[in-house]
LUMTOR-763718 format. One line per 8 residues: number of its first residue (from 1); their letters; for each residue y, z, x of C-alpha. Coordinates in nm, 4 decimals. Last residue first. Example, Ala and Ser with C-alpha at 12.3 -4.5 7.8 and 13.67 -1.06 7.14 Angstrom:
2
2	sa	-0.1060,0.7140,1.3670 | -0.4500,0.7800,1.2300;
END
This chain:
260
260	evaegivq	1.4624,0.7634,0.2394 | 1.7532,0.5437,0.2576 | 1.7015,0.2004,0.4047 | 1.8858,0.0558,0.6139 | 1.7046,-0.1931,0.7949 | 1.6440,-0.4416,0.5720 | 1.8976,-0.4661,0.2414 | 1.7247,-0.5315,-0.0473;
252	pplevlpa	1.8942,-0.7626,-0.3004 | 2.0715,-0.6086,-0.6152 | 1.8946,-0.5152,-0.8468 | 1.7518,-0.7083,-1.1890 | 1.8273,-0.5111,-1.5139 | 1.6424,-0.3169,-1.7460 | 1.8788,-0.0815,-1.8363 | 1.7341,0.3193,-1.7836;
244	pidsskep	1.4230,0.4100,-1.9873 | 1.5043,0.7338,-2.2100 | 1.2094,0.9664,-2.2482 | 1.3563,1.2000,-1.9816 | 1.2863,1.5025,-1.8281 | 0.9121,1.4005,-1.6847 | 0.7723,1.6234,-1.4905 | 0.4199,1.6357,-1.7404;
236	skcidaiv	0.4260,1.2493,-1.6222 | 0.3263,1.0185,-1.9056 | 0.5861,0.7543,-1.8407 | 0.6182,0.4357,-2.1286 | 0.9590,0.5721,-2.2228 | 1.0954,0.6690,-1.8536 | 0.9918,0.3116,-1.7678 | 1.3167,0.1910,-1.6207;
228	creceprr	1.3614,0.5563,-1.4327 | 1.7179,0.5914,-1.3337 | 1.7685,0.8781,-1.5982 | 1.3974,1.0375,-1.4546 | 1.5357,1.0904,-1.1116 | 1.2077,1.2953,-1.0101 | 1.2814,1.5887,-0.8131 | 1.1376,1.6857,-0.4814;
220	akctyrgh	0.9290,1.3610,-0.4232 | 1.1203,1.0837,-0.5719 | 1.0173,0.8775,-0.8867 | 1.3550,0.6856,-0.8338 | 1.4696,0.5566,-0.4823 | 1.1690,0.5768,-0.2646 | 0.8687,0.6499,-0.5536 | 0.9893,0.3021,-0.6912;
212	lilwhhah	1.0036,0.1677,-0.3694 | 0.6609,0.2177,-0.2782 | 0.5317,0.1437,-0.6852 | 0.7139,-0.2092,-0.6585 | 0.5864,-0.2713,-0.2815 | 0.2400,-0.1848,-0.3799 | 0.2305,-0.4110,-0.7305 | 0.3715,-0.7333,-0.5498;
204	ylyqkpvv	0.0526,-0.8948,-0.5327 | -0.1262,-0.7010,-0.8028 | 0.0873,-0.8488,-1.0536 | -0.0946,-1.1014,-1.2311 | -0.4030,-0.9070,-1.1865 | -0.2910,-0.5931,-1.4198 | -0.2806,-0.2869,-1.2188 | -0.6472,-0.0519,-1.3679;
196	kmlrdeve	-0.8785,-0.1949,-1.0924 | -0.7027,-0.1593,-0.7741 | -0.5010,0.1265,-0.8575 | -0.8790,0.3043,-0.8899 | -0.9978,0.1830,-0.5765 | -0.6384,0.2595,-0.3818 | -0.6266,0.5910,-0.5438 | -0.9513,0.7255,-0.4471;
188	dptkgpal	-0.9323,0.5746,-0.0931 | -0.5729,0.7925,-0.0536 | -0.7805,1.1374,-0.1554 | -0.7936,1.3164,-0.4779 | -0.7370,1.0461,-0.7317 | -0.5154,0.9853,-1.0192 | -0.4373,0.6315,-1.1226 | -0.1511,0.5811,-1.3160;
180	rirnairf	-0.1358,0.9169,-1.4122 | 0.2490,0.9560,-1.3359 | 0.2488,1.2212,-1.0968 | -0.1263,1.1020,-0.9358 | -0.0311,0.7522,-0.9012 | 0.3454,0.8363,-0.7836 | 0.2541,1.0740,-0.5719 | -0.0113,0.8959,-0.3706;
172	ihtdvamt	0.1958,0.5820,-0.4112 | 0.4778,0.7894,-0.2208 | 0.2662,0.9046,0.0332 | 0.1496,0.5860,0.1291 | -0.1664,0.3839,-0.0341 | -0.0964,-0.0038,0.1019 | -0.2990,-0.1432,-0.2440 | -0.3620,-0.5193,-0.1407;
164	aqgfamsl	-0.3157,-0.8716,-0.2387 | -0.3417,-1.0667,0.0573 | -0.0295,-1.3008,0.1506 | -0.0861,-1.2691,0.5144 | 0.1822,-1.1007,0.7093 | 0.2940,-0.8688,0.4105 | -0.0375,-0.8556,0.2040 | -0.2932,-0.7910,0.4948;
156	vvnatkrg	-0.0269,-0.6379,0.7379 | 0.0135,-0.3592,0.4719 | -0.3821,-0.3414,0.4146 | -0.4305,-0.2840,0.7530 | -0.1698,0.0070,0.8026 | -0.2966,0.1560,0.4956 | -0.6789,0.1537,0.6234 | -0.6265,0.2801,0.9924;
148	vgplrvle	-0.4705,0.1253,1.3005 | -0.3818,0.3685,1.5561 | -0.6016,0.1829,1.8123 | -0.7791,-0.1475,1.6511 | -1.0534,-0.1450,1.4911 | -0.9283,-0.0903,1.1713 | -0.7381,-0.4655,1.1814 | -1.1588,-0.6157,1.2021;
140	ertepvkg	-1.2910,-0.5083,0.9189 | -0.9597,-0.5366,0.7370 | -0.9400,-0.9161,0.7804 | -0.6896,-1.1568,0.9419 | -0.6967,-1.0675,1.2994 | -0.3490,-1.0438,1.5146 | -0.3586,-1.3207,1.7524 | -0.3554,-1.1970,2.1224;
132	gfedalmq	-0.6756,-1.4229,2.2145 | -0.8580,-1.1924,1.9430 | -1.0668,-0.9747,2.1948 | -0.8941,-0.9602,2.5475 | -0.5591,-1.0278,2.4102 | -0.5392,-0.8492,2.0975 | -0.7775,-0.5164,2.2501 | -0.4945,-0.4654,2.4890;
124	slavvnka	-0.2030,-0.4865,2.2823 | -0.4008,-0.1964,2.0643 | -0.4525,0.0104,2.3744 | -0.0397,-0.0200,2.4379 | 0.0654,0.0504,2.1091 | -0.1743,0.3362,2.0907 | -0.0787,0.4843,2.3583 | 0.3263,0.4255,2.2367;
116	knrylgit	0.1356,0.6715,1.9287 | 0.0319,0.9322,2.1578 | 0.3679,0.9706,2.3288 | 0.6013,0.8770,2.0014 | 0.4390,1.1895,1.7842 | 0.7620,1.1591,1.5894 | 1.0243,0.8775,1.6311 | 1.2905,0.9426,1.8660;
108	kiyervke	1.0822,0.8696,2.2117 | 1.0278,0.4461,2.0816 | 1.1748,0.3196,2.3263 | 1.1604,0.5490,2.6517 | 0.7043,0.5694,2.5500 | 0.7247,0.2469,2.5507 | 0.8392,0.2375,2.9326 | 0.5686,0.4699,3.0601;
100	egldlmkq	0.3305,0.2462,2.8442 | 0.3598,-0.0813,2.9776 | 0.6087,-0.3376,2.9669 | 0.3581,-0.5986,3.0848 | 0.1299,-0.4813,2.8160 | 0.3938,-0.5214,2.5254 | 0.4487,-0.8483,2.6840 | 0.0987,-0.9571,2.6562;
92	ptdaikfl	0.0530,-0.8569,2.3105 | 0.3708,-1.0468,2.1477 | 0.7398,-0.9081,2.0632 | 0.7912,-0.7412,2.4093 | 1.2076,-0.7818,2.4748 | 1.3522,-0.7605,2.1437 | 1.0969,-0.5983,1.9642 | 1.1534,-0.2682,2.1771;
84	artaknvg	1.5516,-0.3429,2.1273 | 1.4994,-0.3185,1.7343 | 1.2078,-0.0897,1.7359 | 1.3517,0.2175,1.7260 | 1.6322,0.1800,1.4702 | 1.3780,0.0491,1.2425 | 1.1161,0.3094,1.3052 | 1.3800,0.5738,1.1909;
76	adtaqasl	1.4580,0.3633,0.8840 | 1.0843,0.3059,0.7863 | 1.0456,0.7203,0.7742 | 0.8226,0.8665,1.0422 | 0.4873,1.0367,0.9589 | 0.2755,0.7144,1.0001 | 0.5780,0.4339,1.0449 | 0.4523,0.3594,1.4479;
68	avavvltf	0.1381,0.2355,1.3149 | 0.3722,0.0143,1.0586 | 0.6004,-0.1373,1.3197 | 0.3119,-0.2237,1.5367 | 0.1238,-0.4157,1.3207 | 0.4704,-0.5745,1.1634 | 0.5539,-0.6647,1.5895 | 0.2316,-0.8332,1.6216;
60	pntheleg	0.2171,-1.0311,1.2670 | 0.5772,-1.1573,1.3489 | 0.9636,-1.0454,1.3196 | 0.9795,-0.7223,1.2150 | 1.1864,-0.5118,1.0619 | 1.0192,-0.2200,0.8103 | 1.1158,-0.2187,0.4810 | 0.8735,-0.3764,0.2790;
52	rpeprqis	0.9796,-0.6274,0.0217 | 1.0236,-0.6234,-0.3720 | 1.0439,-0.9926,-0.4658 | 1.1673,-0.9740,-0.8424 | 1.2928,-0.6353,-0.8070 | 1.3777,-0.4961,-1.1337 | 1.2137,-0.7484,-1.3579 | 0.8741,-0.7516,-1.1613;
44	frrfieer	0.9158,-0.3375,-1.2424 | 0.9327,-0.4143,-1.5953 | 0.6189,-0.6348,-1.6354 | 0.4945,-0.3633,-1.4253 | 0.5364,-0.1254,-1.6755 | 0.4815,-0.3691,-1.9596 | 0.1054,-0.4748,-1.7985 | 0.0333,-0.0798,-1.7870;
36	ealsyatk	0.0863,-0.0118,-2.1253 | -0.0680,-0.3071,-2.2422 | -0.4071,-0.2557,-2.0607 | -0.3440,0.1240,-2.1911 | -0.2487,0.3819,-2.0220 | -0.3733,0.7394,-1.8786 | -0.5559,0.5613,-1.6335 | -0.9466,0.6662,-1.4927;
28	vaaapkrr	-1.1281,0.3600,-1.5121 | -1.3585,0.3384,-1.7656 | -1.7891,0.3635,-1.6194 | -1.9648,0.1012,-1.7478 | -2.2061,0.1168,-2.0171 | -2.5796,0.2487,-1.8883 | -2.8086,-0.0152,-1.9173 | -3.1381,0.0831,-2.0666;
20	vivnsnqs	-3.4470,-0.0419,-1.9356 | -3.7304,-0.0865,-2.1617 | -4.0646,-0.1063,-1.9721 | -4.3716,-0.3174,-2.1362 | -4.7113,-0.2109,-2.0332 | -5.0041,-0.2888,-1.8318 | -5.0011,-0.6542,-1.6743 | -4.5885,-0.6069,-1.6588;
12	sktvsklk	-4.2859,-0.7383,-1.9215 | -3.9611,-0.5879,-1.8863 | -3.7531,-0.5599,-2.1936 | -3.3671,-0.5096,-2.1216 | -3.2060,-0.2968,-2.4230 | -2.9051,-0.3195,-2.6986 | -3.0926,-0.1948,-2.9310 | -2.8885,-0.2990,-3.2549;
4	pntm	-3.0737,-0.6192,-3.3521 | -3.4047,-0.4827,-3.3887 | -3.6564,-0.7100,-3.3460 | -3.9281,-0.8165,-3.5618;
END
């Protein structure tokens, strides 16, 4: 008689029966229960029903350029530099016609502007040569573009093409580790864990909620716990308050005037 408590798979062969015991799936590393995670993102969804990225752009191409330029720079600083640039170069061909030297002049207020200008022209050339001037819609193709890494690709996939991704920038990396939502040693590790711990119904907007929470509330130097709507749920060792801020919808975002 088969023992009903034995959770094994028996494979028969000509000579013997081999018992293969399945290992239980590893638990995803997080300090929060599913109910707590659902409540965290429910509150974020009330606070910011339609969160948006704060880089100014007019189409998928200008978004790729803006995100690539934002590495080690603020969104506000990138917006100031790209407003004039995008008025005359909002397609790969127009950017190529402008040329690297003139692109440098437009973005010289941004850190690492020389290398970034080179990458902007090079990615424009690749888009023109290999993609018919259109921004590709897969991560594998996007990361082939000069100056485009996984974070940039994830932002573009989300904002331009409506895909649920997790673009792990410095804010999200800090938040995931500080509040122990999805701790990890690398951005890729944090991304993988967040994709697993964020409740599916909130995944599409989750990276914007976390970025904005890190930018305006759970700040790098000192988290402003008194303004935090999840203070009572948060498990951060740095937390200074257990009283959540009033859960109200915030005023609409004003893109282009973000304060870093």
